[in-house]
N, C-alpha and C positions, 0 to 999 in steps of 0.2 A: 504494500500500500504506500503510494506516495501522496503527500499532502502538503499544502502551502504553509503549514505551521511547524514542520519538522526542522530540526537543526542538522539533519543528516546531509553529508556530502555525497553526491551521486557520481559514480565513476563508470559503471557498466552501462554505457549509453545504448549499446546494441541490444542488450537484454531489455532495457526499458522500451525501446522502439518496438520490439517484438511483442512484449506483454501488453502494451497499451495502444498498439495500432498506430504509432507515430510513423509518418511516411518518411522515406529517404529524402535527402536533400540533393536534388538534381542541380545541374549547373545553370540555375536560373539567372543569377546576378553576378556582375563583375565587381566584386568587392572582396577585400582580403579576408574578412571574417567568414565569408562563404567559401572562398577558395581554400582556406586553411582548415575547413570543417570545424571551426569553432562554433558555428551554427550547424548542428548535427542532424536536425530533423525538422519536419514541418507538418502542418495540417492545411490542406486546401490552398497551398501557395499558388497553384495554377490560376486561381481567380486574380491574384495580384499580377502575375505575369501577363495574363490576358489584358488586364486594364492598362498596364504599361505599354505593351506592344500595340494596343489599339488607341492609345492616347485618351483613355477614359479616366474620369475622376475616380480617385480612391482615397481611403483614409488610413492613417496609421495612428494607433492609440497605445498609450502606456500610462502608468501612474507612478506616483512617488509617495513614500511614507515619510512624513515630516517629523522624524524622531531622532535623527542623529546626523552624522556627517556623510556626505556623498564621498564614495571611495572608488578606487579603480575597478573594483568588481561590479559597480553599478554602471560603469562607463559604456560597456558593450551594448546595452540597450539604447542609450542615447546615440551612440555611433550609428546604429541601425536606423533610428528615427531620422537622423540628419540625412542619411543616405536615401531613405524612402522619400523624404521631403525633396531631395534633389531630383528624384524621378517623377515628381508631380503630386505627391500625396499631400492632402490636408491633414495637419497634425492636431491631435487632441491629447492633452496631458492632464490627468486628474490628480489633484493634491488630496490625499486620503486623510483629511483632517478629522472626519468623523471617526475613522478607525483608530487614529492615533489618540484621540480623546478617550475612546472607549477602552482601548487596550493598555495605554500607557499614561493615562491621566494628563495628557498635554493639552493645555488650554488652546482655544482656537487662535488667540492672539499670538501665542508662542509658536504654534504650528505654522502660522503665516510667516513669522520671522525666519524660522528654520527653512521653510520651503524656498523663500526668496534668496536668503544669504548662503545657504549650504548647497542648494540644488539649482534653482533656476538661473542664477547668475553664472554658474559654471556651465549650464547648458548653452547659454548665449555665447559665452567665451569659447566654447567648443565649436561654434558655428551654426547653432540653431537659429533659423529665421523666424519672424513673427508667426504665431500660431494660436491655437485656442488652449490656454492654460486656465483651469478653473478649480475652485475649491468645492469639495463635496457638500460642505455645510451651506453653501450659497447657491447651489445649482438645483432649482426646483424640478427641472425636467428629469434629472437623474433620480431624485427622490421619488417622483411620481412613478417612474418606470419600475422602481423597486417594488411598489405595491402591485403593479400589474404583473410583473414577473413572478411574484410570490404566489400568484394564482395559477401559475403554469407549472409548478413543481410540487412535490410533497416529501414528507420525511422519509418515506420508503426509498425514494430515489436518492436523496441526499445521504442516507446511510450507505447505500450501495456504492456511491462515488467516493465518499469521504471517510467511510467507516465510523460515522457518528453512532453514539449510543446514548443512553439516558443521562450520562454524566457530562456530555459534550456541552461546552459553553454556548449559550444562545447567540453570542457574538459570532462564533464560528458558523452557525447556521445562517445568520444574516449576511455574512461577508460575501459568499458566492453570489448572492442576489444583487448586492450593491455593485460588485465588480462587473456582473453582466450588464447592469444599467450603465455603468461608466463607459463600457465599450460600445454597446448598441445605441446609446443615445446620440452618438456621432452620426447616425444614419437618419435622424429625425428630419422632418420636412424643413425646419428652420436652418439646417445645415446642408440642404441640397437633396435630402431624401436618401433612400437605400443605395449603398455603394459597396463594392468589395472593400474589406477592412482588414488590415494586418495588425497583429498584436505580438510584438517580440517579448518572449518570456523565457525564464528558466524552466526546466522540466518539472520542478516542484509546483508550478502553476498550471500544469496540464489539466488537473481536475476542474479548475475554473473554466478553462477553454472548452472542455467537453460539455459542461453544463450550459454555457452560454450559446454554444452551437445548437444544442438540443432545443433550448428555449426559442431561439430565432426560427428554427425549422417548424416548431409547433405553431407559431403565430402566422405562418404563411398560408395563403389560400391555395397557391399552385405548388405542387410537389413534382419537380422535374426529375425523372429517373432514367438511368440507362437500363434498358431491358432488351434481351435477345439481340444484342449488337445494334440496337437502335435507341430511340428516345420516345418515352411515353410521358404524358402529363396527367396528373390526377388532381381533382378539385376536392379539397378537404372541407370538413364541416358538415352541417345538416341542412343548410339552406338549399333552395332550389338551384341546381348547378347551371341551368340554361344560360343565364347572363354571363357567367364566368367562362363557360366553354365557348360560347359564341364570340365573346370578346377576344379570347385567346386565338381562336381559329382565324378571325379577321386579321390579327397581327401576324400570325404565322404565314398565312397565304400571301400577304403583302411582301413578305420576305422570302417568297418562292418555296415555302415548305408545303408539301401535300399532306393532308390530314384525314384521319378517320375518327369520327366522334362516337361516343357511346354515353348518352345521358344517364342511362340506368346505372352504369358502372362508374359514372362521374369521371370519365377518362377521355383522353385524346391520344391516338397513336400517330406519330409523325412519320409518315411512310418513307420519306427520302432523307431522314436525318441520320447522321453518324454519331457514334459515342463522343467524338471530339467536338461536336456541336453543343454539348450540354451547357457549357458556361454561357455561350452566346444566347441560347434559348432561355436560360434561367434569367439572365439580365434583361432580356427582351420582355419576358412575361412579368417581371416584377414592376416594370413600368405600367403594364396593364392593371396590376394589382393596386397600385398606389391610390387611385380614386376611391377604392372600396375598403382599404385597410390602412389605418393610420400607423399600424405597427408591423409593417412589412419590412423585414430586415434580411439582408444577405448574411448567412452564417459566417462569422468572422474566421479569418485564416490566422495561422500562428507560425512563428519560427521559434525553435527551441535552441537555446544557447547553452554551451557547456559552462559550468560555474568555474570561475577563476579560483585557483587554489590559494589559500591564505599563505602568507610568508612563513608562517610557523607550521605549515602543513594543515590539511583538513580545510574546513570552511572558513572564509573570511568572516570575522565576527567583531562587532563593536565592543563586545565584552573582553576581547583580547586585542587591545589597541595595536600591538606590534604585528598583528597578523594582516593588517591592511594599511594602505596609504590613502589618506584622505586627500581630496583635491584642494583642500585648504591647508594641508601640511606645508611646513617650510621645506626648502631644499635640504637643509641639514637633517630634519626629522626623517625625510625619505631616504637619504643616504645611509643614516644609522640603521633604519629598519631593514634595508636591503642587505647591508653588511652582515647583519645578524640572522638573515633568513636561512632556512634549511635549503638544501640543494639535492639534485640527483647525481651528484658527483661521488667519486670513490673516496675512501678514507685517507689516502695519501696521494701526493703528487705522482709518485712512481706508479701507483696503481691506475691513476687517472690516465697517465700517458700510455700505459700498457693496455688497459681494457676500455678506455673511454668512459664518458659519463652517460647518464640516462636523461636526456632533455625532456622526454615524454612524461617524466615523473618529477619535474623540477619547477618549483614556483618562480625561480629567478628567470628561467627560460620563458615562462609564460608572460613575463613583463615585456619581452620582445614580441612574442607571437600575438598577444592581445592588443598591443599598443603601438606597434610600428607597422606602417603600411608598405615599407620597402621590402619587396619579396626577396630580392637577391641578398640583401643584408641579413634578413631573418633566417634564410636558408643557410647562409654561411655560418651563422652562430650555431645552428643545429648541427651542421656537418662537422664543424671544428670540435664541438663538445663530444659528439658521438665517436669521432675518430681519435680523441685523446690529445688534440692540439690546443684545446682551450682549457685553461685552469679556472676553477671556481672563483678564486680571488679576483682575477682580472675581469671575469664575466660580471661579478657583482659590481665592481667599480664602474664598468662600462654601462651597465643597466642603471646604476645610480645616477650617472651623468645624464643619461637619456631622460629618465623620469624627472630629474631635477630641472632640466631645461623645459620640459613640458609644464611643470608646476610654475616655473618662473614666467613663462608665457601667459599662463592662466591668470596669475596675479597681476601682471601688467595690463591685462584687458579688463580687470574687475570693475574699475570705476566707470569705464565706458559702458560695460554691460549693465551695471546698475542704472545708468541713465536711460536705458532702453526698456526698462521693466514694463512700463505702461503700454508698450506696443504688444505685449504678450499676455498680460493678465486680463482675464474676463473679456477676451476678444470673442464676441458672440456673432460676428458677421459670417455668413456662409462662405 
């Protein structure tokens, strides 16, 4: 059982993919995080690829917990958000101040201060352009959707997904519904309506992704399915299906699809459609659905990222300050932490030269692979370590210099980034 509240560090990503049906990461995007397989899996990413290839609007959504420092382990999510923004995505970032108040007793005023000074300023300094950043406590649409979505699930389902029992905190029961609201509210009419939506997450968040995808699919009128190497459309619900079937057929025929309808079985068979037409047809029919359904959502897609290892091994944790590098750390603090980090090296220099190190199990090497986009440079670090030509002391020194320069650049941009905050906060325009 994986869940969003565990402190466990996950390493067997192939096993997780198999057990939870996470799809392989094909070569969809030209970004170092994808090429290095630091993003190891996905759900329904073909919707995002289709949107990018066809220059369609799409959304990218993430959230932040305003309870501590932003650190390098958080950076991979924002790197993806900035990349998707460069591909044309409209970005939505939720500040989970309701959750931080409930779980950590952080006041809304303090949460706002943390969100701005520890996170959003750093996002802007990293290159994030103006987008929709909002606070859960102030967003009525998100709160309203929470009530609506609560009617679309039950405790039996939540027990199956999360392993809840009678002792589970009510907050944990509410949290998945709120997260579904955060993601799907980006597809409301005020933001342009239903669109493909990507959510970059760690694998521990997959239960949330599965639930919000199920909720989105339940609220649809049209269910587009691949059947017998073709496409069928089913009309859900108990209402008379004639209106929905006739409307869908009119749209499909205009797009050169031949159809066979069956009112009794509430279905349309698209005679000349191929399985690869599913996304096109689904996006086409959700436009038909919009006039009849205020809560027509495209089930969100997800990328799953590997968790960066803490400098002391295991998971990065604010309870172990030297396991992580905060983006607000000084260069001296970063250098000291890296110098004292565990490595994948051998016990002695002689053994390192003879047998080589193990960069695949080295937190210091991850500072290169997660945070440097120079393919040749990062590959050379890997090869030198593996071949015994690179010693851990030198590698730590070099990594410390690289990270220190990054932190210096961030600090120098801070005042300018703070001056731009109002271009980001509470931006409600579509």
